[in-house]
N, C-alpha and C positions, 0 to 999 in steps of 0.2 A: 649431529645427522641426523634427520625426521628418517621415519622408516616406516612406511603402512607394511602389517602383516599379510604375508603371503601364503596363504593356505591351500591345498588341492587334496582331497580326498584320502586321510589318513595321516598327514604330511601338512612339511610348514620351508618354509625359507628362512634359516638362521644366517647375520651375517656379522663379519667383521671390519671397520670400515677404520679409516687410516685417510688424514686431511692434510696435505702436504702443501698445503696454502698458503699459509700465514710465511714469514721472513723466516724465525727462526728453525719451524721443521721443513722448509726447502733448504734451508745451509744441511742441516743433517742431512736429508735424503741427497744432495749433493754429495757429500761424503757419506757416504752409504753406498751411490752409483760407483764411484770413483777408484773405493779400496774392496769390490767382490763381494757384498753383501749380500745375503737372501736372508726372506722370510722364511722361518721353515717352520712347519704346522704338526701335530700330534694328536689323535686323537685316540681315547680309551676304549677298551673292551676286556671283560672278565670270561674266566672256562679255566676247566681242566687240562694240561698238560699245555697251556702254551711258550710258546719258545723261551728261554732265558736269557740269548743274549743281547735283548732290548725289541723296543719297538721301531716298526716298519715309518719310514716317515710320508706322515700323508701328503704333503704339499710341500714343494719347492720352491718359493716366486724370485726370482732376478729383482733386486730392488730399480734395475735400469729398465725396468718394465712399468717402474709406477710412478704416478706423475697426480698432482692436483688429487678429486676425491678418491682413493682408492677402495672397492670395496670387492670380499672376497664373500661368496655369497656360498654355505654348506647346506646340502639337503640331506635327510637323515634318510636315505635310500639307497637301498645296499644288492650287490650282487656277492656272490661266493667265488671264489678264483681259488687254484690248485697248482701249485709247484713242485715242480720235482725236483728235490732235494730234502734229504732229512734233519742234516745236520746245517743249521741258520751261525752263522759267524758274526759276530758284530762287523757291518761296512759291507753285510753280504747284501746285494741289492734283488727284489724279490721279482721272480719274473711273475705272470700272471699267465701262465701257457693253459690254461682251462679258466673259462670261466662263465660263470650262471646266465640264466635271461635277470632281469631285477625282482627279485623274492621282497614280503615282507616279514616281518620281526614274527616268529611265531612259525615259522614252514619248518618243515625237514625234507633234507634232500638227499637221495641217492647220486653219490659220484660211482659215475662205471670206468672199467678198463680202457674204454676211448676217447677218452678225456670229454665225456656227455654226461650232464646232468638229467635227473627226472623227479620231479614231487616224490615226496611218503606222508602225507598227510601232514600232520601238525608238531609243532615242539613247544614246550614251556614256552612263557606268553614274554616277551620280551628280548628273547636269544632266537639263535638258528639251529638245529643241529645238520651236519653232515655225515652220513654211513660210505665210508670208502671200500668200495666191491672189488679193490686189487684183488688176485689171487695170495693166497697164507704165501706166504715167504719171500714177498717180492717189498723192495726194499718201503718204508714207512713215508710220509708225504708231510706236507707243507700249506696244509688249510686253511685259508683266513678270509678277512671279510673285507671288500672294496665299497668305502661311501665317496660321495658323490658331493662333490668339490669342482666350482666352477663349471660344473656342467660337462666333471668327466667323474670316471669310477674309478679311484685308487687306494688301494691297501694300505691300511692301517691298524692291523693286527696279522698276526699268526700264532698256528695252534697245529702240534705235532701230532700225525693219525697214522697208524700203521696198519698193516692189509686187515679186511674184514671188521675196523673199527672204528669208532666215531667220535666226534667234536662237539661240544655243545659251546654256542659264544655265544656271548650276552654285550653288542656292543655298550658303550653310553656317552654322554654330552660334555667330557670331561678333556678337554683343549689347552695345549700347550703351547705358546710362541717365542720363538726367539728368534734373533737378528744376529749373524755369526758370518765370520769371513768363511765362507766353505763352497763347493761346488759339489753338491747334494744332489741327489735326484731320488722323486718320489719313490718308493719300495725301499729307501737306502736303511738297515739296519741300523739305529743306535741307541745304545746303552745310558748316555746320560748327556744329558744338558753339556753342549759347550760353550755356555755363555748366560750371565743374568737372563730372564726374559718375565714372562707374564704363564697363570693358570687362571682357567675362566673355567663355567659350566652354561652350555645354552638351557634354555626351559622357557616354560609358556609364558613366562615374568621375565626373564632375559633373552627375548631373541637375535640382539644386535648390542653389538660391543664396540662402543668407539675411539680410539685407542690412540698413543702419540708415543715417536720413538725419543727417549731419554738423552738431555747431551753430554757429552762426555763419555760415558758408560755404555749406551745406545743397547739399552735395555729395554721395554718395553713397560707403557703405563696409562692406564684409562684417562680419557679427555676429560679437563673440566667437565662438573656435571655430568657427567656417563656413570654407565653401571659401572662398579667398582671391579678390579682383578686383584689376585692376586700374588706378588714377587716371588719369582723362581729365581733362584740364586744358581751358578751354573757348577759343576759337578753332583748335582741332584740326578736319583737313577727317575727313568723318566718310565719303566714299570710300576712305580711305588706311588708316582704322578699320577697316573692316568688309569691305573687301573683299581679304583675302588670305588 
C-alpha cells in the first residue's frame, strides 16, 4: 500500500495496514469475524514505578469492523491521564478520570487535587514528567500517557505515583499486535500475549507496516515486500516486549 508521509509540526502519522481484498485474506477475515476475534494493539513506555501487572491495551478493534483495505493511524501525540486507583490488577480497565490537554514530549505537569493540570516548565528530552500535588497521606494514583490512535487518545502505559511524588514517563514506538478471541476494551490491563502475534517499531524509516493474517494460526506477519516484523509467540510478557 503506497503511503505519503503526513507530517505536522513536531509530529507525523504512522500507519498499520491490512489488505483483505484477496480471496485468501477474505476467507481468513470471514473466520475471524464469525468467531469473535479482535485486533489488540499495545505500545511501549519506560520509567520508574511502572505498574507491574501488565500494560493497558492501547486499542481493541473487532474484526467485524474491518473489510477491504483497513488502516489504523497512529500519531505520536500525547495527553496525561490520572486514574484514582493505586493497585492495578490484571484485567483492570484503566479509567481516564482526569485528562490533560495535549502536550509535547519534554513537558512537565502538575496534577492538582481538583483534577486539573498546569504546566510546570520542561522535562528531560523525550519524556513527560507529572507531579502529584494531592495532600500527603492520600492514596497513591495511577498516572500514565494516552496516545492518539485513529483520532482518539487512549491509554497505553501506567505508573504508580504517591502524593507529593512525581513520575517521569518516556513513550517509545515499540508496537505489539495480536489477533485474539476476546472481549477486550481499550485500557484493559494485560500481562502476557494470549496468542501469537508480531512486534515492530515505528521510525522515520518505517512509518507504515503492511500486514496480513496467517492462515491456521491467525498470527500476524508482514505482507510480501513490506517492512518486516518480528514474530511474537503466546505467553510472552508484554512489559518485557514493549518497555525497552
